[in-house]
N, C-alpha and C positions, 0 to 999 in steps of 0.2 A: 751534674755536677759533674767532673772528674775529683776523683778521689784522690786526699794529698798523699805526703808519705807517713807512712804509722811509727810512732814517734817509743817504741817498750824498754820496758828500762831491766837488765838485766842484770842480775849479783849470779859471780861465781862463791861467794863466800869460802874467803879463804883466809887463814890461820894468821891472826897476826903475834904470835907473841913469841920467835923464833930468836933465841939468843943473838946478841949483837958476833959477838964470832961468826955463828952460821956456817959465812962463806969460808971459811977459814979452816972451820971441821968437819966439816960435810961436805959429799961431790957434788951431789942433789937435791930438791925438793918431790922426785917422782920415786914411788912408787919404792927404793930403797930407803927414801928419810926414814932414819929411826922413829918407834911411834915413842922413845922416851922421849924428842920432846914433846912432848903434847900436856899441857899445863891444864891441869884436872879445875883447880881455883878458881886457874885468871880467865878459864874458856867455860867457866856455871855463866849457864844463861846467849851466851854469844848467837848461838844456828837462833834462840829467839830477837834476837834484836836484829837481825839480818831476814831475819821473815819482819818485822817491825817496818822494818826499810821500806820489802815491796811491798806491803798495804798501807805505805805514805805515799806509798810514788801512786798507788789506785786516785789514794784522797787530791790528787790537783792537778790532775786530770792524762797523764798517759797513756797512753791504749789500751794496753797490758802488762807483763810481767813475764819473767825469764829465767827458768829455772836450768841446769842443762847435770848430766849424771858424769862425775870420775871418781874414780876408788884410789886408796890409795896416794897421797899426796897434799898438800899444805896450797896446792891452787886452788880449788875444789874441794870442798867438803861436801857433798852432796854425790854418799857411794846410791844413796835411794830418794832420787827428784818427786818424786808422787805423790810423800809423804810429804813432804815441805807442799804442795801444790794441794795434797788434802786441805793442809792448816790452814793455805790464803784461801780458797772454797768459800771458809769460814770470815775470814776477817778481812775480806773487798766482797768488795760488788759492780763495776762497772767493765775494769780490764777484760781481756782475754788473759787466758794463763794457759803458758809455753811451756811446755818441755821439753831443751830442744838438745839429747833425745835421749828417751830409752833406748838404752843397748842393746840391741834385740841374739845378738849370741853368748850375753853375756848370763841371760833372762832362763833357760833353761825351754821351756814351751810356752812359745809365741802365745798360744789363746789367755796367757796370765796378765797380758800385757794389754791386748782388746778389750777385756775381763775388766781392766783397771783403770783404763782410761776412760770405758764407756760408765763406769763408776765417779772416775772426778767428774764427769760432765755431765750423771744429774744432779750432782752436789756443788754445782759452781751453776747451772741454768745456763747450759748448754756453755759456756764458756771458753773451753778447751780446746787447748792444738796443739792435735801428737806430733811430737815430734820422734821419728826415727831413727835410725842412725847405728853402724858399725862398730862404731868403736875406730882407735886411733894402734899405735902401734903401742905404745903401754898399755891397754885392756889386754892385747894377744900378751902381755911379759904378764901383766897381775894376776888374770884368771885364768894365764895358761891354754888361748884358745887357739885352735888350732889353723891358722892367718890361710897354708890354703882356699880352703875351701871358706871361706869366712864371708868376703861378700856373696856368694851362691847360695850361701848359710840365710843373711837377711835379707833379700831379696824374695828370697821363699816363705822368709816369713810376715814382709813385709805386705804379703799378697796373699795370705792370710789373715790377717790381722782382719784386710781390705772384705774378704766378705767375710769373715766372721759379725759385721757391722752391719752388709748387707743382703746376703743371701738370709733367705727364710731357715730355721733352723730346727732338725740338726738335720745336717748332713755328713757325709765323710769329705774328705781331703785328703787327697790322695798324693802327700807330699813325698819330696827322696829323705825329703831331713826331717820333717817332722810332720810322718803318717797320723791321720786322728777319725779313727768311727765317727765320730759324734764331734761336730761345732755346732752348741746348742748355748750363744752363753747369755745368762739374761747377771744384774740389765741389757739393755743396747740403749745407744748414747741418747741425746735427746737431741743431737743434729740430725739434719736431714740431706746428704742421705749420712753421710761422718763426719764427727770432725774433722778441722783444715789438717791435712797433712804436709808434713814440711823436711823433708830433710837434705841436711848440714852434705860439702863437699869442699873437700880444695881443691876443687880445677878439675876432676879427673871425667874425661868426655863420657867414659862410660856409667858415670853417674850423673849426666846431664839424663843422657839417653832413656835411663830408665826412670826417670821422674819424666822425663818429658811426653814419655808414651802412655805411662798412666796418671798426667793432670797435674798431679803436685808441684806446690810452692819449691823453690832450692836458694839450700840457704848457705851463701858464701863464707863458710869459716876460715877461711887466709885475712894473717893481717895483713891488706896486701894497700897502697896508694889507690887513689880515684881514678886514674888512667889503666891501673894492671884490674880494676874492678872490669872499667869499662871493657877492653880485653873480653875477657871473660864473659858480660853477659851479650856481643856480638857474637861469639860462640855457642850460646845461651840457645841467641835468639838462631842461628844459622840450624842448631838440633832443632827447637820447638818446631821448622817448617818441616824439617825430616819428619817431622809425625803428626803435619796437615795442623798445626798452629802457629802462633805467632810472639814475642815476647811485647806482652805491660809490662809494668815495672811493679805489678802483685803479684809476679814469678816472683822474685827474686828479692834477698832479703840481706842486710853483710852486717856485720861486727866496726863499732870502736865503741873507743872510750873517752869519758871529757868531763872534764873538770873544768867549772864554772863559778869567776869569785866575781864579785864587786872593778877590776881593774890588771889588768893585764899584772901587774906587778904581784897584789894581794893576789890573788890566783895561786902563781908558782909559785907561792910560797908556803902559801895555803895547803900545797898536794904535792908539795915535794916527797916528804918524808913518805908517803904513802905510793905514790908513783915509783921512787927507787927502791920500795919495798918488794912490789911490785915486779917489777922489770927485771930485777937483780934474785929477788931471792925463790919469788912463784914461779919463774921463767927458766930458773937454772937445772937443767938438764933438760931443756924445750926449746923455746926459743933461745937459746945463753950459747954459743961456741967460743965466748974467747973465756970460760972457766967450765970448771965443772964437768962430767960426764954425761953426756945424749944417754939419757931412758926411754923416746918418746920415739924415736926408729930403732934399724935393723936390717938385714942385710932381707930381704923380702919380704919386712916389719913393716910398714902395714900391706894389708896385702894392695897386691891393684891388676891389673891385666899387662901383658906386654907390651904393648902401644904406649901405654899411659907411665909407664916405665919406661922409657926411652923418654919421655918427656921431661920426666923426674932428674933425668940424669942429665938434662940436654942445659936445665935449666937450673941444677945444681952449682952451686960453688965452693967445696970444699974447703969449710978455714972465715966465709966471708960474714961478716958481719950480719947481725939478724937487730927482732927488735929487742931482744935482753940487753944488747952491746953496746949502748946509746949510752952518751958521755957528759950529753947534758939535754942543755932545754930546746935550744936552737936545732938540732941532729935530734930531736925527739920532735919536734912539731914539722920537720922534715920529713918523715913517714907515717903522718896523717895516718900514724892509726891509734894518740893517745891526744887528744887537745885542750890546750888548756889555758885558758885567758878568762875576758870579758865576754856580756852578753853580745857587745857587736863581736869582739875578733871572732869568736866561737860560730857566731851563726854563717857571717862572713866563710870563714873552710868548709862546715858545715857544707853548707850550698855552694861550694865549690866543687866538691866531692860530686852531692847530688847531682850537681849539669855533667857531671861527665860518667854515674855509675851509673843516676841514671833509675839506681830500685827504690822499692814501693814500702822495706820495707828497713827501717832502722834499730838496730839490737844494741844498743847501751849501755857500755860498764861503767855507773856513777862511784861506787865504792871499792879503791885501787889498795890487795894488800895489806894496811894496815891503820889503815883511812880513820880517825878518828870518825863515828857517831852524827855529833855536829854538824861535822864540814863535810858529808856524803847530804846529810839532807837539805845544810845549807845549795850546795851544789844541781838536789835536784828542785830545787824548791826553785830559787834562778832559769835554770835551763828552764822550768814549766812553764813561768810563768812571763820572763823576756828574750827567751832563745823559741819556744815553742810554737808560739803564733805565727812567728816571724816564718819559719820553715814549712809550716804548713798552706801559705799562706803563697808565699811561692814557688813551694812545690808542687800545685794545684794544677798553678800560670804555668809550669813549667811541665807538667806530662801533659796536658791537656795542648799543649802547644807540638809537643814530640809524639804523642799520640793521641791520633783525635778520633780515633773511633774508642777511645773510653767515655769519651761529650760524648757519643752519640749513645752507645750500653745505657750509663745515665742518666741517658734524657727519656 
């Protein structure tokens, strides 16, 4: 039987205690935001609360939990997601633990990443998904990594990690950036031949080609509507065919944010503070153009090929409105990046996106900004009980119709 859409709970672990005058006094929430704003008393136990929210997702039937790596910002308090993944190996029993992903150019020797993922895979009894990423413009700034050869460095690191998991050691790795005389990691991963590898990208054909030829899963990290995701899917399908494969829903995932309440009105009222904190504060300096200073892009940053840079320029609109610039819920809903409403409303909107996007994995952010713990859990519970079963049933029918070969493989 065809596999339905896989539903993962993604947590960004934002800092929720900014002062009320933050928007007037600070130009960005990224890189240069003063760490004097960190309140040690209010933040006591904060990361534990966030870990427990992800563990809760495991108990109510999500297919997995998602972490990611960010540095020096209030958007995401996870400079070391592998530490949090280690905690989840002890607090969860069922779902996949997705780290999306370790930013390889920031980690020195990528063999260390291969070893840590192997440890996590053993600790979780084979539940790890190994996300690997080069990092965005903000990492170029805050770790002072050279953007010019960052992508070349990244793909060499990816190949080293995969070799470390699949080749018998010890062996020598003759890399330009990571020449190693002895590659022989202990322990080895539990999963065979290795944990699934996911690579995020922002519509770069270069990334798609590298993912396709290695047989990995591509994750679209841009916050775009279903129609735009469909365009990316068609491009990725074309790329896969050039490498002797074909698109199926399991080859691609996408990000969205969701809040579920009993009614549309209640959902908007309960989520309003958390969502507006997220888009106005957490996205300031990133996906917000109306106020503040952009700290996640710059000339030549993040790195891209010449052809991809041309695509970026052709599709960019200087001063154009972004997610962080939306004015009200009506405009927010139109963006399809953050879906808010009753179980029926959320199901209809998400199913509409799935029909266009046809991605087999949805990574869903439930906690946003300074949202209270009880509200985040309530939204997750309503989604798990009232939305997820319908999405799984209808997506299975959709994928079986659009990709009959998946039915044959499953049979």
